[in-house]
C-alpha positions as CSV (number, residue, x, y, z in Angstrom):
1,M,25.9,12.2,-33.1
2,T,22.2,13.8,-33.7
3,D,19.2,13.9,-31.9
4,E,17.9,11.2,-34.5
5,D,20.7,8.9,-33.8
6,L,19.4,8.9,-29.7
7,R,15.6,8.5,-30.3
8,P,14.7,4.9,-29.9
9,P,13.4,3.2,-33.3
10,P,9.7,4.1,-33.9
11,D,8.6,0.5,-33.3
12,R,10.2,1.2,-29.8
13,A,8.7,4.5,-29.1
14,P,7.0,4.3,-25.7
15,R,3.3,4.9,-26.0
16,P,0.8,5.6,-23.1
17,V,-1.2,2.5,-22.3
18,H,-2.7,3.7,-19.0
19,S,-3.6,7.2,-18.1
20,E,-5.6,8.7,-15.1
21,S,-5.6,12.2,-13.5
22,L,-6.5,11.9,-9.6
23,R,-9.3,14.4,-9.8
24,V,-11.6,15.2,-7.0
25,P,-15.3,13.9,-7.3
26,V,-17.7,16.4,-9.2
27,W,-19.9,16.3,-6.4
28,W,-17.2,18.2,-4.5
29,W,-17.5,20.8,-6.8
30,V,-21.0,21.0,-6.9
31,L,-21.2,21.4,-3.3
32,L,-18.8,24.2,-2.7
33,T,-20.9,25.7,-5.5
34,A,-23.9,25.4,-3.4
35,V,-22.4,26.1,-0.4
36,T,-20.9,29.8,-2.0
37,A,-24.2,30.6,-3.4
38,V,-26.2,29.7,-0.3
39,A,-23.6,32.4,1.9
40,I,-24.2,34.9,-1.5
41,V,-27.8,34.6,-0.7
42,L,-27.3,34.9,3.1
43,A,-25.0,37.6,3.0
44,V,-27.3,39.9,0.6
45,T,-30.3,39.1,2.6
46,I,-28.4,40.3,5.9
47,G,-27.0,42.9,4.5
48,A,-23.4,41.7,5.4
49,R,-20.3,43.7,6.4
50,W,-17.5,43.7,4.1
51,W,-15.6,41.2,5.7
52,V,-18.5,38.8,5.5
53,W,-18.1,39.3,1.8
54,L,-14.4,38.8,1.9
55,L,-15.2,35.6,3.6
56,V,-17.6,34.7,1.4
57,V,-15.2,35.1,-1.6
58,V,-11.6,33.9,-0.2
59,V,-13.0,30.5,1.6
60,P,-14.5,29.3,-1.9
61,A,-11.4,30.3,-3.9
62,L,-8.9,28.9,-1.3
63,L,-11.2,25.6,-1.4
64,A,-11.4,25.7,-5.2
65,W,-7.6,26.0,-5.5
66,L,-7.2,23.2,-2.8
67,F,-9.5,20.9,-5.3
68,V,-7.5,21.8,-8.2
69,S,-4.0,21.4,-6.5
70,I,-4.7,17.8,-5.2
71,G,-6.2,16.9,-8.1
72,R,-3.2,17.3,-10.0
73,E,-1.8,14.1,-9.5
74,R,-1.3,11.8,-12.5
75,V,-0.8,7.8,-12.9
76,E,0.5,7.0,-16.4
77,V,2.1,4.0,-18.0
78,E,4.0,3.9,-21.4
79,S,4.7,0.9,-23.0
80,D,7.2,0.3,-25.9
81,G,5.3,-2.7,-26.9
82,Q,8.2,-5.2,-26.5
83,G,8.1,-5.7,-22.8
84,G,9.9,-2.2,-21.9
85,G,8.2,0.9,-20.1
86,T,7.7,3.2,-17.2
87,L,5.0,3.9,-14.7
88,Y,4.8,7.1,-13.7
89,A,2.6,7.9,-10.1
90,G,3.0,11.6,-9.4
91,R,6.5,12.7,-9.9
92,A,7.8,9.5,-9.6
93,R,8.8,7.2,-12.3
94,L,9.1,3.4,-12.3
95,P,11.0,1.5,-15.1
96,F,9.2,-1.7,-16.0
97,D,12.1,-4.1,-15.0
98,A,12.2,-3.1,-11.6
99,I,8.3,-4.5,-11.2
100,A,8.2,-8.3,-9.9
101,R,4.4,-8.4,-9.7
102,T,1.4,-6.2,-9.5
103,A,-2.3,-6.6,-7.4
104,V,-5.4,-4.8,-7.5
105,V,-6.4,-3.5,-4.1
106,P,-10.2,-3.5,-3.8
107,A,-12.0,-1.0,-1.4
108,T,-13.0,-3.6,0.8
109,A,-9.1,-3.8,1.9
110,K,-8.0,-0.7,1.7
111,Q,-8.1,0.7,5.1
112,A,-6.0,-2.5,5.9
113,A,-3.3,-1.9,3.1
114,M,-3.2,1.8,4.1
115,G,-3.1,0.9,7.8
116,R,-1.7,-2.4,10.1
117,Q,-0.7,-3.6,6.6
118,L,1.5,-0.3,5.2
119,D,5.2,-1.1,5.2
120,P,6.9,2.5,6.3
121,E,9.4,2.3,3.3
122,A,6.5,1.6,0.8
123,F,5.8,4.5,-2.0
124,V,2.2,5.7,-1.6
125,V,0.4,7.7,-3.6
126,H,-2.9,7.8,-1.8
127,R,-6.3,9.7,-2.7
128,G,-8.7,9.2,0.3
129,Y,-11.6,9.9,-1.8
130,I,-10.7,7.0,-4.6
131,P,-11.6,3.9,-3.2
132,T,-9.4,1.2,-5.3
133,M,-5.8,0.8,-5.5
134,V,-3.1,-1.2,-7.1
135,I,-0.1,-2.6,-5.7
136,V,3.2,-2.8,-7.6
137,V,5.7,-5.0,-6.0
138,L,9.2,-4.0,-6.9
139,D,12.2,-6.6,-7.4
140,D,15.1,-4.1,-7.2
141,P,18.1,-5.1,-4.6
142,L,19.3,-1.6,-4.7
143,D,16.2,-0.1,-3.4
144,P,15.0,-0.3,0.1
145,T,11.5,0.4,-1.4
146,P,9.5,-3.0,-1.3
147,Y,6.2,-1.8,-3.3
148,W,4.3,1.2,-4.4
149,L,0.8,1.7,-3.6
150,I,-1.2,3.7,-5.7
151,S,-4.8,5.2,-5.7
152,T,-6.7,4.5,-8.9
153,R,-10.2,4.7,-10.5
154,D,-9.5,1.8,-12.7
155,P,-7.3,-0.6,-10.8
156,E,-7.9,-3.4,-13.3
157,G,-7.0,-1.5,-16.2
158,L,-3.7,-0.1,-14.5
159,A,-2.6,-3.7,-13.2
160,A,-3.2,-5.0,-16.9
161,A,-0.9,-2.2,-18.3
162,L,2.0,-3.1,-15.9
163,P,3.9,-6.4,-16.7
164,D,3.5,-9.2,-14.1
165,N,7.0,-10.5,-13.6
166,H,6.4,-14.0,-11.5
167,Y,9.9,-15.3,-11.0
168,S,10.0,-19.1,-10.0
């Protein structure tokens, strides 16, 4: 058996239908740059000691590293166009056949969804700086996870990319 035999046929090859990075807002970077610039001007003006310069360099570098780290999270949906596909949220993956239904969680309902209504067994990819979410309810009797709750800047786009398998 060759590698060619293991690949899905070209018409069923998964294609990305939704992809986004959960990066921090641009204004965080602007604020970090502005505060760093002010700190440098103050350090030069007062003739700061070496340890102040160390703080002026190390603290912004650590904050920049933090911004990059928390902004690496990705949400992606791949579909084969025939009803099959996969949702990727961070390092986790969920095949379409395990999805029962999806719904948008607007910014006005996010606090309740992440607070008093949150099931402790839910899988959550949350970024506080992103106001909207999507809930993906699972239909897998072998998985104790009732649903996934995912931060997204494009909740309608993510929900539209996922199947909505209503069973009656």
